[in-house]
PDB file of N, CA, C and O in Angstrom:
ATOM      1  N   UNK A   1     -88.964 -53.868-232.955  1.00  0.00           N
ATOM      2  CA  UNK A   1     -89.143 -52.590-231.263  1.00  0.00           C
ATOM      3  C   UNK A   1     -88.328 -51.982-230.665  1.00  0.00           C
ATOM      4  O   UNK A   1     -87.409 -52.630-230.163  1.00  0.00           O
ATOM      5  N   UNK A   2     -88.344 -51.288-230.586  1.00  0.00           N
ATOM      6  CA  UNK A   2     -86.651 -50.519-229.649  1.00  0.00           C
ATOM      7  C   UNK A   2     -87.009 -50.384-228.292  1.00  0.00           C
ATOM      8  O   UNK A   2     -88.230 -50.539-228.300  1.00  0.00           O
ATOM      9  N   UNK A   3     -86.854 -50.298-227.795  1.00  0.00           N
ATOM     10  CA  UNK A   3     -86.677 -50.451-226.412  1.00  0.00           C
ATOM     11  C   UNK A   3     -87.334 -48.970-225.421  1.00  0.00           C
ATOM     12  O   UNK A   3     -87.855 -48.567-224.382  1.00  0.00           O
ATOM     13  N   UNK A   4     -86.837 -48.687-226.630  1.00  0.00           N
ATOM     14  CA  UNK A   4     -87.400 -46.578-226.217  1.00  0.00           C
ATOM     15  C   UNK A   4     -88.078 -46.321-226.532  1.00  0.00           C
ATOM     16  O   UNK A   4     -88.139 -45.134-226.214  1.00  0.00           O
ATOM     17  N   UNK A   5     -89.295 -46.685-227.343  1.00  0.00           N
ATOM     18  CA  UNK A   5     -90.286 -46.248-227.854  1.00  0.00           C
ATOM     19  C   UNK A   5     -91.111 -46.142-226.434  1.00  0.00           C
ATOM     20  O   UNK A   5     -91.020 -46.794-225.393  1.00  0.00           O
ATOM     21  N   UNK A   6     -92.059 -44.909-226.879  1.00  0.00           N
ATOM     22  CA  UNK A   6     -93.218 -45.965-225.573  1.00  0.00           C
ATOM     23  C   UNK A   6     -94.297 -46.186-226.351  1.00  0.00           C
ATOM     24  O   UNK A   6     -94.375 -45.937-227.554  1.00  0.00           O
ATOM     25  N   UNK A   7     -95.241 -46.719-225.565  1.00  0.00           N
ATOM     26  CA  UNK A   7     -96.141 -47.724-225.890  1.00  0.00           C
ATOM     27  C   UNK A   7     -97.197 -46.920-227.013  1.00  0.00           C
ATOM     28  O   UNK A   7     -97.859 -47.603-227.794  1.00  0.00           O
ATOM     29  N   UNK A   8     -97.292 -45.376-227.019  1.00  0.00           N
ATOM     30  CA  UNK A   8     -97.889 -45.008-227.723  1.00  0.00           C
ATOM     31  C   UNK A   8     -97.025 -45.041-229.290  1.00  0.00           C
ATOM     32  O   UNK A   8     -97.464 -45.102-230.439  1.00  0.00           O
ATOM     33  N   UNK A   9     -96.530 -45.016-229.101  1.00  0.00           N
ATOM     34  CA  UNK A   9     -95.452 -44.875-230.519  1.00  0.00           C
ATOM     35  C   UNK A   9     -94.958 -46.439-231.246  1.00  0.00           C
ATOM     36  O   UNK A   9     -94.276 -46.539-232.266  1.00  0.00           O
ATOM     37  N   UNK A  10     -95.578 -47.744-230.309  1.00  0.00           N
ATOM     38  CA  UNK A  10     -95.204 -49.182-230.719  1.00  0.00           C
ATOM     39  C   UNK A  10     -96.490 -49.055-231.440  1.00  0.00           C
ATOM     40  O   UNK A  10     -96.494 -49.192-232.664  1.00  0.00           O
ATOM     41  N   UNK A  11     -97.932 -48.725-230.588  1.00  0.00           N
ATOM     42  CA  UNK A  11     -98.581 -48.556-231.861  1.00  0.00           C
ATOM     43  C   UNK A  11     -98.914 -47.905-232.976  1.00  0.00           C
ATOM     44  O   UNK A  11     -99.732 -48.178-233.855  1.00  0.00           O
ATOM     45  N   UNK A  12     -98.118 -46.933-232.821  1.00  0.00           N
ATOM     46  CA  UNK A  12     -98.712 -46.711-233.706  1.00  0.00           C
ATOM     47  C   UNK A  12     -97.826 -46.494-234.907  1.00  0.00           C
ATOM     48  O   UNK A  12     -98.133 -45.962-235.974  1.00  0.00           O
ATOM     49  N   UNK A  13     -96.543 -47.061-234.496  1.00  0.00           N
ATOM     50  CA  UNK A  13     -95.899 -47.632-236.200  1.00  0.00           C
ATOM     51  C   UNK A  13     -96.182 -48.959-236.431  1.00  0.00           C
ATOM     52  O   UNK A  13     -95.877 -49.257-237.586  1.00  0.00           O
ATOM     53  N   UNK A  14     -96.788 -50.176-235.600  1.00  0.00           N
ATOM     54  CA  UNK A  14     -97.147 -51.477-235.339  1.00  0.00           C
ATOM     55  C   UNK A  14     -98.400 -51.147-236.816  1.00  0.00           C
ATOM     56  O   UNK A  14     -98.340 -51.458-238.006  1.00  0.00           O
ATOM     57  N   UNK A  15     -99.414 -50.413-236.026  1.00  0.00           N
ATOM     58  CA  UNK A  15    -101.076 -50.112-237.377  1.00  0.00           C
ATOM     59  C   UNK A  15     -99.844 -49.716-238.351  1.00  0.00           C
ATOM     60  O   UNK A  15     -99.474 -50.821-238.750  1.00  0.00           O
ATOM     61  N   UNK A  16     -99.014 -48.759-238.945  1.00  0.00           N
ATOM     62  CA  UNK A  16     -98.188 -48.518-240.219  1.00  0.00           C
ATOM     63  C   UNK A  16     -97.600 -49.231-240.957  1.00  0.00           C
ATOM     64  O   UNK A  16     -97.610 -49.073-242.178  1.00  0.00           O
ATOM     65  N   UNK A  17     -96.769 -50.455-240.157  1.00  0.00           N
ATOM     66  CA  UNK A  17     -96.357 -51.863-240.650  1.00  0.00           C
ATOM     67  C   UNK A  17     -97.924 -52.210-241.147  1.00  0.00           C
ATOM     68  O   UNK A  17     -98.407 -51.512-242.039  1.00  0.00           O
ATOM     69  N   UNK A  18     -98.266 -52.685-240.890  1.00  0.00           N
ATOM     70  CA  UNK A  18     -99.677 -53.791-241.270  1.00  0.00           C
ATOM     71  C   UNK A  18    -100.682 -52.603-242.029  1.00  0.00           C
ATOM     72  O   UNK A  18    -101.627 -53.206-242.539  1.00  0.00           O
ATOM     73  N   UNK A  19    -100.770 -51.399-242.225  1.00  0.00           N
ATOM     74  CA  UNK A  19    -101.543 -50.560-243.279  1.00  0.00           C
ATOM     75  C   UNK A  19    -100.451 -50.327-244.929  1.00  0.00           C
ATOM     76  O   UNK A  19    -101.012 -49.841-245.911  1.00  0.00           O
ATOM     77  N   UNK A  20     -99.308 -50.633-244.994  1.00  0.00           N
ATOM     78  CA  UNK A  20     -98.502 -51.197-245.762  1.00  0.00           C
ATOM     79  C   UNK A  20     -97.810 -52.837-246.520  1.00  0.00           C
ATOM     80  O   UNK A  20     -96.770 -53.460-246.732  1.00  0.00           O
ATOM     81  N   UNK A  21     -99.392 -52.871-246.691  1.00  0.00           N
ATOM     82  CA  UNK A  21     -99.737 -54.103-247.209  1.00  0.00           C
ATOM     83  C   UNK A  21     -99.711 -54.357-248.217  1.00  0.00           C
ATOM     84  O   UNK A  21     -99.856 -53.217-248.659  1.00  0.00           O
ATOM     85  N   UNK A  22     -99.632 -55.024-249.157  1.00  0.00           N
ATOM     86  CA  UNK A  22    -100.165 -54.645-250.508  1.00  0.00           C
ATOM     87  C   UNK A  22    -102.157 -55.308-250.855  1.00  0.00           C
ATOM     88  O   UNK A  22    -102.708 -56.185-250.189  1.00  0.00           O
ATOM     89  N   UNK A  23    -102.743 -54.601-251.949  1.00  0.00           N
ATOM     90  CA  UNK A  23    -103.950 -55.379-251.661  1.00  0.00           C
ATOM     91  C   UNK A  23    -104.226 -56.893-252.201  1.00  0.00           C
ATOM     92  O   UNK A  23    -103.942 -57.222-253.353  1.00  0.00           O
ATOM     93  N   UNK A  24    -104.779 -57.732-251.302  1.00  0.00           N
ATOM     94  CA  UNK A  24    -104.852 -58.746-251.148  1.00  0.00           C
ATOM     95  C   UNK A  24    -105.455 -59.777-253.040  1.00  0.00           C
ATOM     96  O   UNK A  24    -106.547 -59.610-253.584  1.00  0.00           O
ATOM     97  N   UNK A  25    -104.668 -60.428-253.398  1.00  0.00           N
ATOM     98  CA  UNK A  25    -105.813 -61.326-254.799  1.00  0.00           C
ATOM     99  C   UNK A  25    -106.821 -61.317-254.838  1.00  0.00           C
ATOM    100  O   UNK A  25    -107.445 -60.872-255.802  1.00  0.00           O
ATOM    101  N   UNK A  26    -107.698 -62.130-253.112  1.00  0.00           N
ATOM    102  CA  UNK A  26    -108.944 -62.021-253.483  1.00  0.00           C
ATOM    103  C   UNK A  26    -110.076 -60.993-253.643  1.00  0.00           C
ATOM    104  O   UNK A  26    -111.222 -61.028-254.091  1.00  0.00           O
ATOM    105  N   UNK A  27    -109.377 -60.178-253.160  1.00  0.00           N
ATOM    106  CA  UNK A  27    -109.762 -58.741-253.728  1.00  0.00           C
ATOM    107  C   UNK A  27    -109.965 -57.971-254.844  1.00  0.00           C
ATOM    108  O   UNK A  27    -110.763 -57.045-254.990  1.00  0.00           O
ATOM    109  N   UNK A  28    -109.054 -58.503-255.739  1.00  0.00           N
ATOM    110  CA  UNK A  28    -108.813 -58.033-256.853  1.00  0.00           C
ATOM    111  C   UNK A  28    -109.953 -58.642-257.810  1.00  0.00           C
ATOM    112  O   UNK A  28    -110.479 -58.117-258.791  1.00  0.00           O
ATOM    113  N   UNK A  29    -110.266 -60.387-257.019  1.00  0.00           N
ATOM    114  CA  UNK A  29    -110.580 -61.134-257.612  1.00  0.00           C
ATOM    115  C   UNK A  29    -112.917 -60.071-257.934  1.00  0.00           C
ATOM    116  O   UNK A  29    -113.738 -59.802-258.811  1.00  0.00           O
ATOM    117  N   UNK A  30    -112.670 -59.973-256.368  1.00  0.00           N
ATOM    118  CA  UNK A  30    -114.169 -59.708-255.814  1.00  0.00           C
ATOM    119  C   UNK A  30    -114.559 -58.585-256.334  1.00  0.00           C
ATOM    120  O   UNK A  30    -115.770 -58.385-256.246  1.00  0.00           O
ATOM    121  N   UNK A  31    -113.768 -57.561-256.989  1.00  0.00           N
ATOM    122  CA  UNK A  31    -113.978 -56.659-257.479  1.00  0.00           C
ATOM    123  C   UNK A  31    -114.047 -56.266-259.089  1.00  0.00           C
ATOM    124  O   UNK A  31    -114.517 -55.254-259.609  1.00  0.00           O
ATOM    125  N   UNK A  32    -113.242 -57.734-259.860  1.00  0.00           N
ATOM    126  CA  UNK A  32    -113.513 -57.925-260.639  1.00  0.00           C
ATOM    127  C   UNK A  32    -112.205 -56.671-260.975  1.00  0.00           C
ATOM    128  O   UNK A  32    -112.295 -55.836-261.874  1.00  0.00           O
ATOM    129  N   UNK A  33    -111.414 -56.759-260.330  1.00  0.00           N
ATOM    130  CA  UNK A  33    -109.845 -55.591-260.435  1.00  0.00           C
ATOM    131  C   UNK A  33    -109.767 -54.106-260.284  1.00  0.00           C
ATOM    132  O   UNK A  33    -108.724 -53.472-260.443  1.00  0.00           O
ATOM    133  N   UNK A  34    -110.980 -53.556-259.954  1.00  0.00           N
ATOM    134  CA  UNK A  34    -111.353 -52.243-260.005  1.00  0.00           C
ATOM    135  C   UNK A  34    -110.442 -51.912-258.672  1.00  0.00           C
ATOM    136  O   UNK A  34    -109.709 -50.929-258.567  1.00  0.00           O
ATOM    137  N   UNK A  35    -110.564 -52.555-258.046  1.00  0.00           N
ATOM    138  CA  UNK A  35    -109.221 -52.594-256.416  1.00  0.00           C
ATOM    139  C   UNK A  35    -107.843 -53.056-257.249  1.00  0.00           C
ATOM    140  O   UNK A  35    -107.405 -54.186-257.033  1.00  0.00           O
ATOM    141  N   UNK A  36    -107.140 -52.151-258.229  1.00  0.00           N
ATOM    142  CA  UNK A  36    -105.434 -52.734-257.622  1.00  0.00           C
ATOM    143  C   UNK A  36    -104.478 -52.977-256.389  1.00  0.00           C
ATOM    144  O   UNK A  36    -104.061 -54.013-255.872  1.00  0.00           O
ATOM    145  N   UNK A  37    -104.215 -51.150-256.008  1.00  0.00           N
ATOM    146  CA  UNK A  37    -103.160 -50.572-255.417  1.00  0.00           C
ATOM    147  C   UNK A  37    -103.856 -50.717-254.456  1.00  0.00           C
ATOM    148  O   UNK A  37    -105.011 -51.137-254.379  1.00  0.00           O
ATOM    149  N   UNK A  38    -102.687 -50.128-253.159  1.00  0.00           N
ATOM    150  CA  UNK A  38    -103.485 -49.607-251.777  1.00  0.00           C
ATOM    151  C   UNK A  38    -101.954 -48.043-252.451  1.00  0.00           C
ATOM    152  O   UNK A  38    -100.814 -47.927-252.903  1.00  0.00           O
ATOM    153  N   UNK A  39    -103.103 -47.304-252.036  1.00  0.00           N
ATOM    154  CA  UNK A  39    -102.892 -45.933-252.484  1.00  0.00           C
ATOM    155  C   UNK A  39    -102.256 -45.837-251.487  1.00  0.00           C
ATOM    156  O   UNK A  39    -101.142 -45.343-251.653  1.00  0.00           O
ATOM    157  N   UNK A  40    -102.572 -46.177-250.277  1.00  0.00           N
ATOM    158  CA  UNK A  40    -101.823 -45.444-249.206  1.00  0.00           C
ATOM    159  C   UNK A  40    -100.273 -46.393-248.807  1.00  0.00           C
ATOM    160  O   UNK A  40     -99.882 -46.445-247.641  1.00  0.00           O
ATOM    161  N   UNK A  41     -99.555 -47.056-249.887  1.00  0.00           N
ATOM    162  CA  UNK A  41     -98.279 -47.708-249.152  1.00  0.00           C
ATOM    163  C   UNK A  41     -97.473 -47.204-249.631  1.00  0.00           C
ATOM    164  O   UNK A  41     -97.297 -47.008-250.833  1.00  0.00           O
ATOM    165  N   UNK A  42     -96.827 -46.903-248.721  1.00  0.00           N
ATOM    166  CA  UNK A  42     -95.502 -46.361-248.679  1.00  0.00           C
ATOM    167  C   UNK A  42     -94.148 -47.078-248.437  1.00  0.00           C
ATOM    168  O   UNK A  42     -93.872 -47.973-247.637  1.00  0.00           O
ATOM    169  N   UNK A  43     -93.332 -46.394-249.411  1.00  0.00           N
ATOM    170  CA  UNK A  43     -91.772 -46.812-249.362  1.00  0.00           C
ATOM    171  C   UNK A  43     -90.992 -46.182-248.784  1.00  0.00           C
ATOM    172  O   UNK A  43     -90.924 -44.986-249.066  1.00  0.00           O
ATOM    173  N   UNK A  44     -90.020 -46.786-247.659  1.00  0.00           N
ATOM    174  CA  UNK A  44     -89.397 -46.199-246.890  1.00  0.00           C
ATOM    175  C   UNK A  44     -88.259 -45.318-246.752  1.00  0.00           C
ATOM    176  O   UNK A  44     -87.731 -44.872-245.734  1.00  0.00           O
ATOM    177  N   UNK A  45     -87.859 -45.078-248.537  1.00  0.00           N
ATOM    178  CA  UNK A  45     -86.979 -44.052-248.536  1.00  0.00           C
ATOM    179  C   UNK A  45     -87.584 -42.809-248.762  1.00  0.00           C
ATOM    180  O   UNK A  45     -87.242 -41.749-248.239  1.00  0.00           O
ATOM    181  N   UNK A  46     -88.653 -43.008-249.700  1.00  0.00           N
ATOM    182  CA  UNK A  46     -89.557 -42.022-249.844  1.00  0.00           C
ATOM    183  C   UNK A  46     -90.440 -41.506-249.791  1.00  0.00           C
ATOM    184  O   UNK A  46     -90.804 -40.931-250.817  1.00  0.00           O
ATOM    185  N   UNK A  47     -91.208 -41.425-248.678  1.00  0.00           N
ATOM    186  CA  UNK A  47     -92.358 -40.976-247.630  1.00  0.00           C
ATOM    187  C   UNK A  47     -92.666 -41.390-246.328  1.00  0.00           C
ATOM    188  O   UNK A  47     -93.525 -42.238-246.083  1.00  0.00           O
ATOM    189  N   UNK A  48     -91.743 -40.604-245.178  1.00  0.00           N
ATOM    190  CA  UNK A  48     -91.352 -40.705-244.105  1.00  0.00           C
ATOM    191  C   UNK A  48     -92.932 -40.480-243.265  1.00  0.00           C
ATOM    192  O   UNK A  48     -93.827 -39.776-243.733  1.00  0.00           O
ATOM    193  N   UNK A  49     -93.023 -41.145-242.104  1.00  0.00           N
ATOM    194  CA  UNK A  49     -93.645 -40.932-241.070  1.00  0.00           C
ATOM    195  C   UNK A  49     -93.700 -40.022-240.691  1.00  0.00           C
ATOM    196  O   UNK A  49     -92.528 -39.788-240.397  1.00  0.00           O
ATOM    197  N   UNK A  50     -94.656 -38.611-240.248  1.00  0.00           N
ATOM    198  CA  UNK A  50     -94.248 -37.918-239.840  1.00  0.00           C
ATOM    199  C   UNK A  50     -95.038 -37.990-238.104  1.00  0.00           C
ATOM    200  O   UNK A  50     -94.714 -37.170-237.244  1.00  0.00           O
TER     201      UNK A  50
END
């Protein structure tokens, strides 16, 4: 994180970083592979944060 961001911006970006992770393997096992993908997953080239 850069030093020129406000604390609100840092919290916002950290939340986006956490939500950009794949679905854990144990979730796929528990739901019998009904949940396979994290549809909110974002790629830094294609979908930008607004």
